C-alpha positions as CSV (number, residue, x, y, z in Angstrom):
1,M,0.7,-13.7,7.8
2,N,-1.1,-11.1,6.4
3,L,0.1,-8.9,3.4
4,G,1.4,-6.3,5.5
5,Q,3.8,-8.9,7.2
6,L,4.5,-10.9,3.8
7,D,6.0,-7.4,2.4
8,R,7.9,-6.6,6.0
9,A,9.7,-9.9,5.6
10,H,10.1,-10.0,1.7
11,I,10.4,-6.8,0.2
12,I,13.4,-3.7,0.1
13,H,11.5,-1.1,-0.7
14,P,13.1,2.0,-2.6
15,H,14.5,4.9,-0.5
16,A,13.5,2.7,3.3
17,V,15.7,2.1,5.9
18,V,17.0,-1.6,5.0
19,G,16.3,-4.0,7.3
20,R,14.2,-1.4,9.4
21,P,10.8,-1.9,7.3
22,Q,7.8,-0.2,8.2
23,E,4.2,-1.4,8.5
24,P,3.0,-0.5,4.5
25,I,0.0,1.0,3.0
26,V,-1.2,-1.8,0.9
27,W,-2.8,-0.6,-1.9
28,A,-6.2,-2.3,-3.2
29,R,-7.7,-0.4,-5.9
30,G,-7.8,3.0,-7.4
31,E,-10.2,5.3,-9.6
32,G,-9.7,8.2,-10.9
33,A,-7.8,10.6,-8.0
34,L,-8.5,7.9,-5.5
35,L,-7.0,5.4,-4.0
36,W,-7.9,2.5,-1.8
37,D,-5.8,0.4,1.2
38,D,-6.6,-3.1,1.6
39,E,-8.5,-2.0,4.7
40,G,-11.0,-0.4,3.5
41,N,-9.4,3.3,3.7
42,R,-9.9,6.0,0.8
43,Y,-7.1,8.5,0.2
44,I,-6.8,11.4,-2.5
45,D,-3.6,10.6,-5.1
46,G,-2.1,14.1,-4.6
47,T,1.3,13.0,-5.9
48,C,0.1,10.6,-8.8
49,G,2.3,8.3,-7.4
50,L,5.4,9.2,-9.0
51,W,4.2,12.2,-11.0
52,Q,2.9,9.4,-13.9
53,C,-0.6,8.5,-13.5
54,A,-2.0,11.6,-15.7
55,V,-5.2,10.1,-16.7
56,G,-6.6,8.3,-13.2
57,H,-6.3,5.0,-11.9
58,G,-8.6,2.1,-12.9
59,R,-8.9,3.5,-16.6
60,A,-10.8,0.2,-18.0
61,E,-9.8,1.1,-21.4
62,L,-6.3,0.7,-20.9
63,A,-6.6,-2.5,-19.2
64,D,-8.7,-3.6,-22.2
65,V,-6.1,-2.7,-25.0
66,A,-2.8,-4.3,-22.6
67,A,-5.1,-7.6,-22.8
68,Q,-6.3,-7.7,-26.5
69,Q,-2.4,-6.6,-27.6
70,M,-1.4,-9.5,-25.3
71,R,-3.6,-12.0,-27.1
72,T,-2.5,-10.6,-30.2
73,L,1.6,-10.4,-29.5
74,E,2.5,-10.2,-25.6
75,F,6.6,-9.5,-26.7
76,Y,8.8,-10.1,-29.1
77,A,12.4,-8.4,-29.1
78,S,12.8,-5.2,-31.1
79,F,16.7,-5.4,-31.5
80,W,18.5,-5.1,-35.2
81,D,15.8,-5.4,-38.0
82,F,13.0,-6.5,-35.7
83,S,9.7,-4.6,-35.0
84,N,6.1,-4.4,-34.1
85,E,3.2,-2.5,-35.4
86,P,2.3,-0.4,-31.6
87,S,5.9,0.5,-31.4
88,I,6.1,1.9,-35.0
89,R,2.6,3.8,-34.7
90,L,3.9,5.3,-31.4
91,A,6.7,6.2,-32.7
92,A,4.7,7.8,-35.8
93,K,2.4,9.0,-32.7
94,L,5.8,11.3,-30.5
95,A,7.3,12.4,-33.8
96,E,4.1,14.5,-34.1
97,L,3.4,15.8,-31.3
98,S,7.0,16.7,-30.3
99,P,8.0,19.9,-31.2
100,P,9.8,20.2,-34.7
101,G,13.0,17.9,-35.8
102,L,12.5,15.7,-33.1
103,E,11.1,12.7,-35.6
104,H,13.0,9.4,-34.0
105,V,12.6,7.6,-31.0
106,F,14.4,5.2,-28.5
107,F,11.9,3.3,-26.3
108,T,13.3,2.7,-22.7
109,N,10.9,1.1,-19.5
110,G,11.7,4.3,-18.1
111,G,13.5,7.6,-16.7
112,S,16.5,6.3,-15.5
113,E,17.0,4.2,-18.7
114,G,16.1,7.2,-20.7
115,I,18.9,9.3,-19.6
116,E,21.2,6.5,-19.5
117,T,20.6,6.3,-23.2
118,A,20.6,10.2,-24.2
119,I,24.3,10.4,-22.1
120,K,25.6,7.6,-24.5
121,L,24.1,9.0,-27.2
122,V,25.5,12.7,-26.9
123,R,28.9,10.9,-26.6
124,L,28.7,8.7,-28.9
125,A,27.6,11.2,-31.5
126,W,31.1,13.6,-30.7
127,H,33.1,10.3,-31.0
128,A,31.5,9.6,-34.7
129,Q,32.4,13.0,-35.6
130,G,36.0,12.5,-34.6
131,A,36.0,14.1,-31.1
132,P,35.9,11.6,-28.3
133,E,37.2,14.3,-26.5
134,R,33.8,16.2,-26.1
135,N,32.3,13.6,-23.4
136,V,31.9,16.1,-20.7
137,I,28.1,16.5,-18.8
138,L,26.6,19.7,-17.6
139,S,23.8,19.6,-15.0
140,R,22.6,21.2,-12.6
141,K,22.8,21.3,-8.5
142,A,19.6,20.0,-7.1
143,A,18.7,18.1,-10.4
144,Y,17.0,15.0,-10.1
145,H,18.1,12.5,-13.3
146,G,17.8,8.9,-11.9
147,V,19.9,6.2,-10.4
148,G,22.0,4.5,-13.2
149,S,25.4,5.0,-13.0
150,A,25.7,7.9,-15.5
151,S,22.0,9.1,-15.1
152,L,22.9,9.4,-10.7
153,A,26.6,11.0,-11.7
154,A,24.2,13.7,-13.2
155,T,22.2,14.0,-10.4
156,G,22.9,17.5,-8.4
157,I,21.3,16.3,-4.8
158,P,24.1,14.9,-2.9
159,P,22.2,12.3,-0.5
160,L,21.1,9.9,-3.2
161,K,24.8,9.3,-4.1
162,E,26.2,9.1,-0.2
163,G,27.5,5.2,-0.9
164,F,27.3,4.4,-3.8
165,G,31.0,5.6,-5.1
166,P,32.5,5.9,-7.1
167,L,30.3,7.2,-9.7
168,P,31.7,8.0,-13.6
169,D,33.8,11.1,-14.1
170,G,32.9,13.7,-16.3
171,F,30.0,15.4,-14.6
172,V,29.8,18.9,-13.8
173,H,27.0,20.8,-11.6
174,L,26.1,24.4,-12.2
175,S,24.0,26.2,-9.7
176,T,20.1,25.8,-9.0
177,P,17.5,28.2,-10.8
178,T,15.2,28.9,-8.9
179,R,12.9,31.9,-10.1
180,S,14.7,34.3,-7.3
181,S,17.9,33.8,-8.9
182,S,19.5,36.3,-11.5
183,A,19.3,35.0,-14.8
184,D,22.4,37.1,-15.8
185,D,24.1,35.7,-13.0
186,L,23.4,31.8,-13.9
187,V,23.8,33.0,-17.2
188,A,27.2,34.1,-16.3
189,E,28.2,31.2,-14.5
190,L,27.5,28.4,-17.7
191,E,29.9,31.0,-19.7
192,R,32.6,30.9,-17.0
193,T,32.3,27.1,-16.5
194,I,32.8,26.2,-20.4
195,D,35.7,29.0,-20.4
196,E,37.2,26.7,-18.0
197,I,36.4,23.1,-18.9
198,G,36.8,24.2,-22.9
199,A,33.7,24.2,-25.0
200,G,35.7,21.2,-27.1
201,R,35.5,19.2,-24.3
202,I,31.7,19.5,-23.2
203,A,28.8,16.5,-24.9
204,A,25.8,18.3,-23.7
205,M,23.8,19.8,-20.9
206,V,21.3,17.9,-19.5
207,G,18.5,19.9,-17.4
208,E,15.1,19.5,-16.5
209,P,12.9,22.3,-17.7
210,V,11.5,22.5,-14.4
211,M,13.2,20.8,-11.6
212,G,10.9,18.1,-9.8
213,V,12.0,15.8,-7.1
214,G,14.4,19.1,-6.3
215,G,11.0,20.9,-4.9
216,M,9.3,21.9,-8.0
217,I,11.6,24.9,-8.6
218,P,10.7,26.7,-12.0
219,P,13.3,28.5,-13.9
220,P,14.0,32.6,-13.6
221,E,12.4,34.0,-16.4
222,G,14.1,33.9,-19.6
223,Y,16.9,31.2,-18.5
224,W,16.2,29.0,-20.5
225,Q,16.3,30.5,-24.1
226,R,19.6,32.7,-23.0
227,V,21.3,28.7,-21.5
228,Q,20.4,27.7,-25.3
229,E,22.1,30.4,-27.2
230,V,25.0,30.0,-25.0
231,L,24.8,26.3,-25.7
232,R,24.2,26.9,-29.6
233,A,27.0,29.2,-29.8
234,H,29.2,26.8,-28.5
235,G,28.3,23.2,-30.1
236,I,26.7,22.0,-27.1
237,L,23.9,19.4,-27.4
238,L,21.0,19.9,-25.3
239,V,19.0,17.4,-23.8
240,L,16.1,17.9,-21.6
241,D,14.6,15.9,-19.0
242,E,11.1,15.7,-19.4
243,I,10.2,12.3,-17.1
244,V,7.8,14.7,-15.5
245,T,6.7,17.3,-17.4
246,A,6.0,15.6,-21.0
247,Y,2.4,14.9,-21.7
248,G,0.6,17.6,-20.2
249,R,1.8,17.9,-16.7
250,T,3.3,21.9,-17.7
251,G,-0.4,22.4,-19.7
252,H,1.6,21.7,-23.3
253,W,2.9,18.1,-24.5
254,F,6.3,19.4,-23.5
255,A,8.0,21.9,-21.5
256,A,10.0,22.6,-24.5
257,E,6.9,24.1,-26.0
258,R,6.0,26.3,-22.9
259,Y,9.9,27.3,-22.6
260,G,10.3,28.1,-26.5
261,L,13.0,25.1,-26.9
262,D,14.5,23.5,-29.9
263,P,16.6,20.5,-27.9
264,D,18.5,17.8,-29.3
265,A,17.3,15.1,-27.5
266,I,13.9,15.1,-25.3
267,V,14.1,12.2,-22.4
268,T,10.3,10.9,-21.6
269,A,8.6,8.1,-19.4
270,K,5.6,8.1,-16.7
271,A,3.1,9.6,-18.3
272,L,3.5,8.2,-21.8
273,T,1.6,4.9,-20.4
274,S,0.4,6.7,-17.4
275,G,2.2,4.3,-15.2
276,Y,0.3,1.5,-16.7
277,V,3.0,-0.4,-18.3
278,P,7.0,1.0,-17.5
279,M,7.9,2.6,-20.6
280,G,9.7,5.7,-21.9
281,A,11.1,7.2,-24.8
282,V,13.6,9.3,-25.8
283,L,13.2,11.6,-28.8
284,V,15.9,12.4,-31.1
285,H,16.4,15.4,-33.1
286,D,17.4,15.1,-36.7
287,R,20.6,17.2,-35.9
288,L,21.7,14.2,-33.4
289,V,20.5,11.3,-35.9
290,A,22.7,12.6,-38.5
291,M,25.6,13.1,-36.1
292,L,25.6,9.5,-35.7
293,D,24.9,8.6,-39.6
294,G,26.7,5.0,-40.4
295,T,27.2,4.3,-36.2
296,Q,26.2,1.3,-34.8
297,L,24.2,1.5,-31.9
298,R,25.9,-1.1,-29.4
299,H,23.0,-0.1,-26.8
300,G,19.4,-1.6,-25.8
301,F,17.1,-2.9,-23.3
302,T,15.6,-6.3,-23.7
303,Y,12.0,-4.7,-23.5
304,N,12.8,-2.0,-25.9
305,G,9.7,-1.0,-27.8
306,H,7.6,-3.3,-25.9
307,P,3.8,-3.9,-28.0
308,V,2.3,-4.0,-25.0
309,G,3.4,-0.8,-23.5
310,A,3.4,0.8,-26.7
311,A,-0.3,0.0,-27.0
312,V,-1.2,1.4,-24.1
313,A,0.8,4.3,-24.7
314,L,-1.0,4.9,-27.9
315,A,-4.4,4.8,-25.8
316,N,-3.2,6.8,-22.9
317,L,-2.6,10.0,-25.1
318,A,-5.7,9.6,-27.0
319,I,-6.9,10.3,-23.5
320,I,-4.8,13.3,-22.8
321,E,-6.1,14.5,-26.5
322,R,-9.9,13.2,-26.1
323,E,-10.6,14.5,-22.6
324,G,-7.9,17.8,-23.1
325,L,-6.0,17.3,-20.2
326,L,-3.3,19.5,-21.5
327,A,-6.3,22.4,-20.2
328,R,-7.0,20.9,-17.4
329,A,-3.8,20.9,-16.3
330,V,-3.4,24.8,-16.0
331,E,-7.2,24.9,-14.6
332,I,-6.1,22.7,-11.9
333,G,-2.8,23.7,-11.2
334,D,-3.7,27.4,-10.7
335,R,-7.0,26.8,-8.9
336,M,-4.7,24.7,-6.1
337,L,-1.8,27.1,-6.1
338,S,-4.3,30.0,-5.7
339,G,-5.9,28.0,-2.5
340,L,-2.5,27.6,-1.1
341,K,-0.7,30.7,-1.6
342,P,-1.9,32.4,1.6
343,A,0.4,29.5,3.2
344,E,2.6,31.8,2.2
345,E,2.0,34.5,5.1
346,L,2.5,31.3,7.8
347,D,6.0,31.8,9.5
348,A,6.8,28.2,8.5
349,V,6.2,28.4,4.9
350,A,8.8,30.4,2.7
351,E,7.4,30.0,-0.6
352,V,4.6,28.3,-2.4
353,R,4.9,28.0,-6.4
354,G,3.7,26.1,-9.6
355,V,4.1,25.4,-13.1
356,G,1.2,23.9,-14.5
357,A,-0.7,20.6,-12.5
358,M,3.0,21.1,-10.6
359,L,3.1,22.7,-7.3
360,G,5.7,22.5,-4.2
361,I,5.8,24.1,-1.0
362,E,9.1,25.1,0.7
363,L,9.2,25.4,4.6
364,A,11.2,27.6,6.5
365,G,14.6,27.6,7.9
366,D,15.5,23.4,8.2
367,R,11.7,22.0,8.5
368,D,11.4,19.1,7.7
369,G,8.3,18.1,5.4
370,A,8.2,14.8,6.6
371,P,5.4,15.4,9.4
372,V,3.3,17.6,6.9
373,A,2.6,14.7,4.1
374,A,2.3,12.0,7.5
375,G,-0.6,14.5,8.4
376,A,-2.0,14.8,5.1
377,R,-2.2,10.9,5.0
378,R,-4.1,10.6,8.3
379,N,-6.2,12.6,7.1
380,G,-6.5,10.9,3.9
381,V,-4.3,13.1,1.2
382,I,-1.1,11.7,-0.2
383,V,1.2,14.4,-0.9
384,R,5.3,13.9,-1.2
385,A,7.5,15.0,1.1
386,S,11.4,15.8,-0.4
387,G,13.3,17.4,2.5
388,Q,11.9,20.8,3.8
389,K,9.7,20.6,0.4
390,I,6.0,19.2,0.2
391,V,5.5,18.2,-3.6
392,L,2.3,18.1,-5.5
393,S,1.3,16.5,-8.4
394,P,-2.2,15.2,-8.9
395,P,-4.0,13.2,-11.7
396,L,-5.1,15.7,-14.3
397,V,-8.6,14.4,-13.9
398,I,-8.7,14.9,-10.5
399,E,-12.2,16.7,-9.3
400,L,-12.5,20.0,-8.2
401,G,-13.6,18.9,-4.8
402,Q,-10.6,16.6,-4.7
403,A,-8.4,19.0,-5.7
404,D,-10.1,21.4,-2.7
405,R,-9.5,19.1,-0.2
406,I,-5.5,18.9,-1.1
407,V,-5.5,22.3,-0.6
408,E,-7.6,22.3,2.7
409,V,-5.7,19.4,5.0
410,L,-2.0,20.6,3.4
411,L,-3.0,24.4,5.1
412,A,-4.2,22.8,8.2
413,E,-1.2,20.7,9.0
414,L,0.9,24.1,7.7
415,Q,-1.1,25.7,10.1
416,A,0.0,23.1,12.8
417,L,3.9,23.6,12.1
């Protein structure tokens, strides 16, 4: 059997139809923003896989760091009072890069675990303060927060929840904040919801600064600052889901900086290691640690603070700094957004939008983005379809000509709809 046959015989793929496997593309190697399959076909990676590969594919220096750390200490648990040097140095580096007050780090293996952790932390914090009834989590429609129990309950995309019930109670979803939404209406809805539930029952609000999977949806002007003010006035904690946006994607280390936010926790993953090793980090503010002071945290994952992941993360962050990839995200994003904007003149396209190196194309009516993604793939470009939306998040090291080729192929596919 060849690799494709073995894959179809044995692997259950995420988001695929069980029992009806398609012939897979088997990736063989990558370099920068390019990928090759096992038949030698070359593709431009317009999605970073799943948003993660900020520094590009095939960075030998990251492989060397991982190998050296494996030779030194491949792994030991970080429970209780055990630790290791790479995770300590990474925590200190993240405290240095993050907005003021986010001095503490809880490591995870990825984004879903990070959201699960943040929800447990805010609920535990209120429990420690003698207010266990403060356990409601506010989220938003069209939000994607993960596939765990609580993280899926916080997610606001109904098809992703179908068949997985019952999910935990205690999650309330607000309207999706689009750029065309009224910030006044959204804030009024938030205040009305707080009044209806009672501020004394709400632990926190969880939100992506820019919605990713939901279709690369930027918030309306002033939205986040006003939301933060309302939450603060009612003593409600703010958790930012920066699994997609952290580490340069929006042109800042954290989108919290872009929107002038002072969150109680930031959940990160993906570009922390550029996907070279599965790892995430929840950044926790001094305020939240003070609420938890003296409380035992009966929560953790086997691979918390993995030394190989931490060593790779440190080297990855150094590349982002050294190669100026925050500025590069803005340069590439602006160039691609400008190139794609003419598509708004097409009947098939409702809107083209972007923040940094996050771009989205929303199709008009009930058109499905899948044919566009499939056509792009046939022309050597990988993009992601999310319902009627096309989502782009190229590696921050993508060459200008490669970025232009993505735009060229997408415009042709959109014109053909």
